[in-house]
N, C-alpha and C positions, 0 to 999 in steps of 0.2 A: 483684238478680237481672238477668242480662243478657237482652237481647231473644231471643225464640225464633224470630223470623222474619228477623233480620238477622245474617248470619254474618260472622265476621272476614275482613278482606281477606287476600289471598294475597301474600306477599312472598318474595323470594329470601333464602336464608340468608346470602348474601354479596353486597355491592354494591361496585362499583369504587371505588377510592380517589378522593378529590377534593382540590383545592387549597384550603388554609385560609390565605388571605392577603387582606387588604383587607376593607372593609365589604361589598363586593358578593359575597363568596364564599358559597356555599351548598352544601348536600348535597341532591342530587336523589334522592328515594326513589320508586321505581316500585312499583306494586301493581296487582292486578286484583281484581275482585269475584267472590265465590263464586257458583257457579251454583245453589247451594242456597238462597240468599236469596230469600224469597218476599214481602217487604214491597212494597206499592205506593207507599209514601211515598218521595219523593226523599231522597237523603242531604244533610243540611243542615250537618253539621260533621264535622271530623276531629279526633281526639285523638292526640297523639304523645308518646311517652315516649323520652327519650334518656339513657342511662347510660354511664359510663366502664367499659369491659370489665374492667379489672384490679381495680377496687374494687367495682363494682356500684352505685355511688352516682349519683344523678341529677345531670346537668350542665345542666338547664334553668335559664335565668336567670329568677328569680321576679319579674320586673318586667313589667307589662302594657304593651302597645303598641296601644292602641285605634285609633290612626290607620291602622295597617296590618292591623287586624282580628285581632290576636294577643293571647290572654289566657293568662298563664303563672303566676299567683300561687300556684296549687296544686301546682306542680312538674311539670305536664304542659302541653303546648302545645295550646290549643284554637283551631281555625281554622274560622270559618263559611264555608261554600261552597254557593252555589246550584247551580253546575255544576262538576263535577270537571274538572281539567286533563287533557285527553286528549293522547295522543302521536300520533294518526293511525292507530294500530293498534286494532282492536276489543278492547274490554275491557282496555285497558292505560292506566293513569293515573299521575300523578306529583304529588308535593308537594315544594316547596322548603323545606328547613329552613335558615333564614337564619343569618348569622353572629351577629346580635344576639339570637338565640333561645337561645344556650347561653353558658356561661362556664367558664373553667378557673381555679379559685381565685378571686381578685379581678379577674381579667382577663376582659373580654367577648370571646367568639368561640371558634372552634374552635382546638384546640392541635395544631400539627403533630407527628406521631409517635404520637398517641393513637389507640387503637382504641375505637370506639363501638358500642353495641348499641341498636338502634332498634326500637320496636314502634309499631303504629298500630291504631286501632279507629275504627269508623264510628258516626255518630249521625244519627237522622232528626229530631232536635230541635236547633235552633240555640241558641247562647248569646246572649241579648238584653241582658244586663246588668241586668235587673230585679231579680234576686236575686244573691247572691254566688256565686262559682264553686263553692265547696264545696257550697252548697245545691243549685246546678244539677246537680252530679254525683250527689248523693244522691237528689234527687227524680226525676230522669229516668234512673235506672240501667237500667230495663227497656227504654229506647229505644236503648241502646248495644249494639254487638256485643261479643263477647269480644275480648281483645287478640290481635293476630296473633302469629305466631312471631317470634323475634328475627331481625333483619337486622344483620349485622356489617359495618362499613365503617371506613376509616382516613382520617384527615386528614393530608395531607402538605404539605411546603413546595413552593413553586413550582419545578418542574424547570428546569434550564438546559441548553440545547443549544448547543454550539459546533462550527462546521464551518470549519476554516481555509481550505480551497480556495475557499469561497464568500466571498471577500473578508473572511475572518475573522468570518463570521456568528456573532453571540452573541444568543440569544433574550432575554437580560436587557437588552440595549442596544437592541433593536428590538421594543419592546412592541406597537407598532401593527401590526407584521407587514404592512407596505405591500405589497400584492400586485402593484403596478405596478412595483416596483423591479426593475431588471435587474442580473444578476451576470455580468460579462464574464470569460470564462475563456480563458486562453492555452494551450489544450490541445485535443486531439482524443480522448484517452482519459480519461474521467472516473473518477477514483478517489475515492470519497467516504469519507473518514475523519472521524469526529467523536467527540465526548464528551458523554455525559449525566452530569449531576451533580445532587445534591439535598442540602440541609442535613441532611435525615434520611437518614443513610448506609445505613439498612436498606432504604430504598425504592430498590432497584437496577433497572436496565434488564432487562426480560425478553425482549422480542422487538421486531423492527422489520422493515419492508419498504420498498423503494424502487421507484418507478415513474418511467419516462421517457416523456413524451408529446410529440407535436408541438404546434404552436400551435392546431391544431383539436381538441386533446385526444384524438387517436387514439393508443392505447397502442403504444409502440415496444418497450419492454423492461420486464419486472418481475422483481424479485429473488426473488419468493416470500417467505414468512415466514422470517426468519433469527433465530436465537436467540443471545442473548449467552452468553458463557462465565461461569457463576456462580462458577467457581473461579479464574479467571485474567482479570484486567481485565474485570470484569462490566459496566462502564459504557462500553465502547467499541463503536462500530459501524464496520464496514468492508465496502465492496463495490466491486469493479471492474466497471464497465459493459462489456458485450461489444460494444455498439454504438459504432462510431467516429463521433464527432460531425463534421458537415460544417461547413466553414469558412463563417462569417458567417450561420449559421442559428440561429433561436431554438428553444428547447425549454422545456417545463415539467417541473420535477422535483418529485416529491412524496415526502416522508418521513413515514411514519406509525410511531409507536412505542407500546409498551405497557410499563408498569412491572410489577414483581413482584406488586403488588396491583391490577393491571388498570386503572390510570389510563392514559388514551389521549390522544394529541395528534397533530395533523397539521400539517405545514408545506408550503407550496407556494412554489417559487422559479421565476422566469423567468430563463433563462440564455441568453447569447449565446456561441457557441463560435467560437474562432479557432484556425487551425492554425499560427499564428505561434510558432515556437520555434526559434531558430538553433542550439540545442545538437545537433540531429539531423544537421546537415550533416557530410559527410565520412565517414560510416560506413554500410555497407550489408551485406546478406546475400548470400552467394554460394552457388549450388547447382551441380549437374552441368551444368545448362542454361546457366549464365551465367559459368562459370569462365574461358572463353576471352576474355571482355571485360576481364579483369584484366591489367594491364600488369606487375605484380610477378612475376617469374619464380620467385623463391624461394617466394612464397606459393602460386603455381600448382602448383609441384612438390609441396609439402607437402599440398595439398588432394588432388591426384591420387593420392598415396600412401595417403591415408586412405580414399578412397571412389572409386567409379566407378558408372556406370549399371548395369553387369552385377552388381556387388556388391549394390547397393540392390535390384534386382529379385529377386535370389536370396534375400536376407536379409529382405525385407519391411520396408524402412525408407527414410527420406529424410534425406540428409545436408545440413547447413547450417553455414556458417562465416562469422564476422564479418570484414569487410575494411575497412581504413582506408587512405587515401592516405598517411598518415604511418606508414610501416612500421617506424620505429625509435624513435619518441618514446615515453617512458614515460607510462603512463596509469593513472589511478585513477578508477574509476566503475562503474556498474551498467548492464547491458544486458538487455532483455527481448525474447525471441523470441515472436511471436504468430502465430496461425493462424486462417484463415477457410476455409470449404469451399463447394463448389457445392451442398451439400444445402439451404442456405437462401439461395442466390444471393449468397454471400460477405457476408451481413449481419452475422453474429456473429463477433467476434474474441475469441479465448481465449488466455490466457497459457500458453505451453508450457514455457519455461525462462528463469529469471533467471540470468545469468552475471555474476559479480563479477570485475572486472579490478583487481588490486592490484599497482601498481608494476611493470608489464611492458608491452611493446608490445601493442596490440590484436590485431595479426596473429598473435601467438603463442597466442591463446586456443584451446582445443581445439574440435574439430568437434562439433556437436550432431546426434544422430541421433533423428529422430522415429519411434519404433517403433509408435505407435498409429495411424498413417495407414492409411486403408482403400483396398484395391485398387480401381482404376477411378474414384476420386473426385478431382476437381480441388481443389487446395489453393492458397491464397495465403498467403505468409509475409511478415512484416514485422518490423522491429526498432525499438525505442525505447530511449532512455537514460532512466535514473531517477536523480534526484539524491538526496542523503542525507535530504531531507525528504519523499521519495515523489513529487515532481512528475515527470511524464512528458513527454518531448519528442514532437514530431510523429512519427507512424508512417511509417517509410520502407519501402515495399513492394517486393518483387521484381516487376518489371514484368509478367511473364507467369505465369499459373497453372501448377502442377506436377502431373503425373499419373504414377502408377506402377501397374503390374500385377504381382501376385506370382506366382511360379512354384510355390510350395508353400503348405501350410497351416502355421499357427504357433499356439503357446500362449504368452501372456505372463502372468507371475505377479508376485508382490510384488517390488518393487525393480527392475522392468524386466527381470527374467530371461526370456529368450526361448528356447523350445524349437522348433526347426524339425522339422516332421513330414515328413521327406524321403522315407522309404521306406514303401511299402505302406499309405499312408493312404487307406483305402477307406471310403466312406459309402454304405450300402445302404438307409437310411431317414431321413426328415426329417419330423417330426410337429409340428403345432400342437395344443396341448392347451387344451381349454375345460372349464369346469365345467358339465356338462349332465346332465339327468335325463329319463327317459322314463316316462310313466305311462299304463298301459292302462286304459281306462274300461269300466265294466260296460255292456254293450249297445252301446257305440260301436264304429264300424269302425276309427277311427284313434286313435292315442295322442296325448296331450299331451306336448310336449317343451318343457322350460324350461331356460333358461341362467341360471346363478346368478353374480351378481357380475360383476367385470371381468376375470376370469381369462383369460389368453391368454399362453402361453409355448411355446417350442420345445424339442423333445427330439430328439437325434440321437446316433449313435455316434461316438466319437473313438478311433481305433486307429492302430497303425503298428508299424514295426520299430525297435528300440532299438539304436543303435550309435554309438560316439564319432565316426564319420565324418559323422554328421548335424550335427555342431557344429564344423566345421572352422575357423570364425572365432571360436570361444570366446565366443559371445553367451549361452550357457547356463551353462557352467562352464569350468574350466581345470585343468591339472595341479596348479597351486599350490592351487586351491580343493579339489581331491580329496585331495591328500596332505598339505597343511598346512605343509610345511617345504621350503624351497628346496633343501637338500642332498639330501632324499629325491627330489625332482623330478629333480635332477641325476643321481642314481644310476639311476633308471628310464630316463632319456633315453640315458645312456651304454650301458646294457644293450641297448636297442632298436637303437642304432646298431651296436654290436659284434656282435650276434647276428642282425642283419637282421630284427628283429621289427617289422613294420609293421601289416599288416592282421590278422594272427592273434595279437593280444595279448590273452590271456585275462584277465589281471589288469586291464588298462585297461578292457576291456569290462565286467567285473564292477563296478569302481568307478564307471564312468559310469552303468551301469544302475541302481545303487543310488541315485545322485543323481536320476535321472529318476523312479524310482518314488516316492522321497520327495516329489518335486515334484508328481507326479500325485495322491498320496494325502494331501496335507497338509490337505485339507478347506477350502481357501481359494478364493475366486473366481478365475477365469482369463479372459483375453481371447482368444477364438478368432478367428483371422483367416484368410480364404481369399479367393481371387478369385471363387469361386462362391457362397459364403454371406455374404460381407461380414464385418463385425465383430459379434460376439455375446459378451456377458458371461455366462459359464457357471459351473456348479459340477459337477465330475466325481464320479460315483458308480460303484460296482461296478467298480473298477479291478482288473484281473487280468493276470497275466503268463504267457506260454506259451513254454517253451524250444523252440528249433529243434533237433530231434534230429539232422538231417543234418549240422549243424556242431558236433556233440558238445556241444550246449547252450551254446556260446560266445555265441550271439546269442539274444535273447528278443524276442518280440512282446508288445504289450499291447493290451487292449481296455478300453473304458469307455463309460459312458453320460453324455452331457452334458445338463444341464437349464439353460435360460436363467433367470437369477436377477435381472437388473436391466436397465434401459434402457441403450442404447449412447450414453453421454454423457461429456463431459470430466469433469463433476462426479463421476461414478461411477468413471472411470479414477483420479481423484485419491483418491477414498474408499477404493478397494481397493489403492492403492499401485502401480499399473502404471507410473506415473512421478511425479516430484516437480518442482514448479515451482521451489521454493527461495524464499529471501527476499533482498531487496536489502540491501546494507550501508549502515548509517547513519554509518559512520566508516571512513576509509581510512588509519588511522595504522599506519605500519610502524616497528617498534622495532629499533634496532641499537646495537652497542657499537663504539667506535673508539678508537685511540691518539691522544692529544693532547700537544702540547708548546707552550710559550710561553716566550719569553725577554724579561725585563723589566728596565728600569732604574727601580727603585722609589725614590720619596721616602718618608721615614719616615711611617708611617700609611697607606700605600697598601694597598688590599684586593685580594689576588691573585684571589680568587673573582670579584669584580666585573669584573676585567679579562678573566678567562677567559670569563665570560658575554658580555661585549661582543664578543669575537672569534668565538665559536662559536654563539651563539643568534641565529636568524633567524626567530623566531616571528611577527614583524610585517612581514616582507619577502617579496616574491614572487620566488622563484628558479626561473625557467623553469616556472612553474605549480605549484611545490611550496613547502611551508613546513617549515623545520627548527626544531624546538623542543628546546633543551637541557634534559634532565630532571634529571640529576645527574652528579657526577663522583666517582671513587673511585680507590683505589690512588695517592693523591697523593704526589709526591716533590719536595722542594724542595732545590736544590743552590746554595749560595752560591759564586759563582765568583771574586769579588774576595778580597783578603787579609782575614783576620778583623779585626774591630773590637775596641775596648775597650768592653765593655758591663757592665751590672750583671745578675747572675743573680737567681734567685728569692728568695735570702736577702740580696739587696742587696750582694753582694760584687762588686768590680771584677774581671772576668775577660776573657780573650781569647776572642772568639767573636761570634755574632750572635743577636739576639733577634727573636722574632715572637710574635703572639698568635693563638690558635685560639679563636674566640668569646671567652669570659671567662678563658681560661687563658693564662698567659705561659710560653713555652718558650724555653730557651737552648740554642743549638747551640755547644758548646765548640770553639774553633778548634784547640786542641791535641789534640783527640780525633777530630773529624769535621767536615766542612763540609756534610754532607747530613743531612736529616731525612726519614724515611719514615713516612707515616701508616699505621696499621693497615688491613688490607684491608677490614674490615667497616665502616669509617667512610664514610658516604655524605654528600657535601656538596651542598647545593642553593643556590639563589640567595640565600637569607636568611642563609647562614653567612658568617663573616668569618675570613679568614687574613691578618692585617695585619703588614707588615714594620716593625720598630722600628729607630730610628737608634742612633748611637754615644753613649757617655756624654759625650762632648765633641765639638766640631766637628772635622770632618776637612778638611784642606786639600790642594789639588792642588799640582803642582810649581811653579805660578806664584803660590802663596800665596792662592788664592781658596778660599772655603768650598765644599766638594763633598760633600754628604751622600748622594749617590746610591748605592744598593745594587743590584748586578746579581745576578739570580737566573735559573736555568734551572728550569722547572717541567715535570715529566712526569706524566701522569695517563691514566686511561681515562675516557671519557665516554659516557653513554647518550643517544641521540638518537631523537626521534620525528619521523617524516616523514609528511606528508599533503598533500592538495591544498590549495593556497592559496585561501582564501575571505576576502575582505576583511571582509565582514559577513554574518552569517547572514540569509537571506531567508525570511520566514514564508510569504508567498504572492505570486503574480504575477497581474496583471490586464491583459488585452489590450484595446486600444482601436483603433478603426478610424475613419478620417475622410478628408475631402477637404481638401488643403492647397494653398496658393499662395505663390509667391515672386515679387516684382516688384522688380527692381533693374537697375542698369547695371553690366555686367561687362567687365573688361579681358580680353584673350586670355590663356589659361592659368589662368584663375580656376577653382577647384574649387567648383562650384555645390552639389554634393552635401554638402560640408562645412557650408555655410550651412544647408541643410535639416536636417542631423543635429543641429547645435547649437541649432536653433530649438526642438527638442523635448526637449533634454537638461537634466536637473537631478539633483542628488544632495544630498538634504537629510538631516537627522538621523534622520527616521523612514521615509523612502521615497526611491526614485529613479525616473526615467523615461528610457528610451532609445528611439531609433528602431529598430524591428525590421526593417521591410521597406518598400520602395516597389514597388508592383506595376504601376502604370499611370502614364504620363507624357504630358502634352500641352504642347509648347513653342511659344510665340508670340514671333517675333522678325523682324527685317528679313530679306527674302529674301537668300540667299547666306551667312547665318551658319552656321558649321559647329560641330557639337558632337560630342564623344567620349562615348559612353555604354557602360558595362560592365554586363553582367547575367549571372546564373546561369541558363542554360536547363536545365542538368543540374547538380543539387547536388553530384554527384560530380566534376565537371570544373572547371577554372579558369574565371574569368569571361572572357567574350569581349569584345574591343575592336570596337565598331561605330561608324563615323563617319557622321553624318547631316547633310545640308545642307537648310536651310529653303528650300522652293520659293516660287513666286510667290504662293501663297496666304498666306504668312506664318505658317502653322500646321504643326507636325509632331506628329501624333497617333500615339503609340507604344503599340500594343496587342499582346498576345501575348508580351511579353517575360517573362523569368523575374524573379527578384529583382534590382532595379537596385541596383548598389553604387557607381557612380561616374558623375558628370555633369560635363563640363568644356567651357567655351567655348574653341574653338581660334582662331578668327579669321573674317574676311570673305573671300569668294571675289571675286577681281578679275575684270574682263572677259576678261583673257588667260588665266584659269584658275589663276593663282597665288593664294596665300593671304596676305592682309594680316594680319600678327600684331600690328599696332599699334592697330587700330581697335576702340574699345569698342562695345558694343551694348546696347540696352534689351531686357530679357527678361521675359516672364511665363511662369511654369511652374506648371501645375496637375498635381496628382498624387494618387494614392490611397495612403495611408500606414497603417501599423500601428505602434503604440507598445506597449511593455510597461512597466507601472508595478509596481515591486517594493516590497513592504512589509517593512521590516526587522523582525527579531525584537526583542522588548523587551530581551532579555538581551545583544543585540549591542553 
């Protein structure tokens, strides 16, 4: 009979999963004591039962461990305890069930992937070993509480976390998780992509959150809890930080994740950010404010035809276009347009649009219109390149913030469709709604007023006149969208022109009105924009239309009530589909088919396919930044141009003609019938195929009596080519390093000093490479009168400047404030008469601040 004064402990029905690996692994079971327990005796022992859930059989290892105070021979674990293990929280205790307390078959320890059910009971009598455990349990039954309810938990394999951008971090390889280790990043925008994995495939990633702190552990940015997609790539995590990292500053990055069965783990990384990334140079964003700084007249004309300040003010948007100094070069790559606003002092940068450029000049990319910009708010825009691995370049900003003020109100819906409320848009109320109640008291003079919850949203009317003239730039719809067919559009347009129907077009008004009403009544959230109310995400209700009788009902007005339904954030803009950022391309392969021809003087046994591949395949060569890979050839035609030979046919008869083999088949082209062989059109030949020319049945002699077995053929064919950007080897991740360097040497006039510095840091090994990225500061010590030519990029969009510097009487030239230094040359010594002696060597000490980039090659490269 159980104790009447000692009640069972209280446990949760489910406990978080735990790692079952190594002798030190344990399951920590938390419990609390019942408030109904009235015994004055302290708890002297705990009894624990552990069973496998699927079978209900005990998994307790029936081997005692007196040294650790654990007795298990009866199939339950008896642990003597004078004082319970407290957690620091009142009435919350825990017990560790060790790895050697349980077994799976003949193997000691927890078994990854198994579910266990655990019960616990209390005893105010310890087990002292004076009697057997079975006798102890029988004699002292009245001193034990009842068993607790079941607590179910799961043993899992140790999870593995990999994060490529953090120098290829792998939690399996960094067991100690050295908190002092620094991760150098050659980026300013941190995109954290990683993978969770577990030998138990059912234990998937459930949620994760990321936090960025400064070195004082002040929170800079938090991702909030993000959930993995359990139906598509459930074990991937991805987050783009909106904070632009500052060059040469340290940050603490914290990753916390939870698995599907609530196992939790936290990682902390110390990172050093560097803005070094030369890929961003040469490309910038152009707006209405900066278009006049562009020298390319064709680009300027195209931009001015696409947008203007008046157009943007009227349509409620901001236009941006990507400009490159290389106006004609073909480019393959990704660009990302980002935005920050004055609302948070330009602290947060958000992705607005990823533009993929495939096999075309950068300057031909279309203009991007930001329709979600708010009237009267300052915006900064920047551009980054993104490589096929997702690494981002330095953010290149437009120098000055941009501000627009809208003339009208607008509604933006799914897909970026924008309706301009140009006519009769009147607002006569604007209400903030709260959840409040008033209670009158009996005998009291004043009521009690309570506010419930966090309710606060706006309600206001949205109305206006509907006419196709409100959409003259077709940002809401178009004739083709309304009528569906180009020939129908053409019919309507010819009728309007022939009959002078412009403003009084009843059919066009009707079709446009139906589109507008469908848009207003679709039940989906809209973004309301105006200069007076700002940006508000709303849902329209009670939409009604009223015909204008004076215009014979050709024109309608509409009324509706708008209710605010979400916070005005980029995340909600994306959620409701007001715009799409898009995805960057991971490959830039362009496929094309071409006509090919090759003329060959073949020796017997020569493989024609091999010779075609040698001429047309450039998969390992860099052709102006491109790589051409021959995929296949087809429609092959072989023409023998010399006189036919004496050959043996397939039945070993001597005939006039030519022989060749196609893979394992022998083919005879009879000279008295034809000298050409045409392959079937559906035969596709690749690099592994063989089409080999065979010689004559006997030697062929030329006019001088020499043996000449050469066979001349003309080969015509079509070939499929894949073209993409040339990448010598795939790079997994890049690491930036910063340091102070020094060069000491004697230089002759005309010597390129920068070259020595560059190759001092250069290497290219099988698994990684290192290159000099930038020199930012230089101090030169030399004899007075020594002259140096130094080139630097003050403006990354302009050519480097030539600057000549002469060492003065101090013998020191300290160059601060320069841009990226790209050339240093010793010119010569200044003579007393002012001329330059270009024959005199000089001893030079150069100190400099340098940045290098270490690239780690992918294993499959």
